[in-house]
C-alpha angles and dihedrals in degrees: 000000000000119000089222136026093252094173091058092046091053093046090053091051092051102036096097094050122099112274092246091052091049091050094048093051091045092052095042091055096036099242109184096002101051088223119111116220123218125245089246094051093050091043092054090055092052094036092237132119126269089247092054091052088051091051093050091047093050093049090051092048091050092054092046090049092054092046091050089066090068101047129079109300094206096102091050092045088052091051091050093048094051094047089051090049088056090055098269099300138054138184108257102240092045092048093049091049090053095045099049121331134247101313094048098049099096091050094047090050090052093051093047089049095056100045134076136255093025111107129185122212110203125230119279135181089271106031139048116231113276144178128232143155095222125077094211094054095105093056091049092048091049092052092050095047091048088057090050090049093054094050094046091050091047096048093035092205138083115280136200114241093252090059093071117098091216088063095045090051092054111017090159089064094056093127092053091049095046094047090049093051091048088061094061120097090199101054119059138171121230130212090272091058092251120142124218146131116308092238093057111105090218088062105031110017115199117203133329096308093060091045089051089049091052092046093055092043092052094046089045095208139082112277139189112254090241090058090050090050092049092054093047091048092051095046095045094039091225129146110211117152089198095052093104090058093043092052092047092051092050092049091051094050100044117080091210087078128067125199103230100168142355101319089338119129135190134179119265089220088067088068100265115145122228124237139050125312092267088055091053090050091047091052096050091049092048092049093050093055087208139065115281132208118253098248094052090053092047092049091051095048092048088058088055101040135036097225138116120274091242090060090056092047091049090057093042092054092055100120091198089073109017138040138185128235124218090277093056094253120139130237136169114274111239115231 
């Protein structure tokens, strides 16, 4: 519930304006509908140019701004206090949510727009739109996010907020640091409160394959694809009878996953080699640069695959690929 009746405050500020001016401002800010209308769209309705709509809007905002000086300042004081609590700047959607919720957003934006010292920085390729009361906020936010970028690249893994040196240097400025990071489109926080780059699957999973990757990483052990699907289904609260098949297909296609047993998958980053059992045997023999005894090969393969020893021996005794020397050691047959 909103702390103030923002709709009523805005109506009082606009009530003495011409009806057309009231309507233009209402439509430009999305009063009632929550959807802002463009200058061109409004102009077409009134059969006037975009520039004329802009002029009428600006005149109305100037009058409302002057009138706002003479009404209760409590809403504006509340805005200022909350922005300061956030460290002096806050991403627009998060600020609006805090100040009043979904239905109040158009009215809060209007009030912020007509009052000093509130300043809006528009969206860029790197930052979400945000509000502040300090003109140098963007430079400070850029400096902070650059520090986060460097540490994430150096560590190459998600980090908790307290891991960052910029935080440890100024723990009293935690709100400033958090608000700055929230502005970045390239650094996000996941549900486990870990920060990382927005294109990391651990931070911003895209589709079933990333969710399967995160499931295996969290469980930290090879799993059957049906178990992976069960966990995804529970976490996502979805009911898809074909999810088992979907998960299996994604695991097969993505080279991050390695089939290590019948329906059993592990992550390649854990050190599991891709390919069939004969490929694993081939790799260990090639790496050794010399013939190896049977048991050493079997032991290696069983660390890579969850199969019976006889299955390994069956592949090892395939004369098309492997041969024995006079000491019974195995080597790759040259073709």
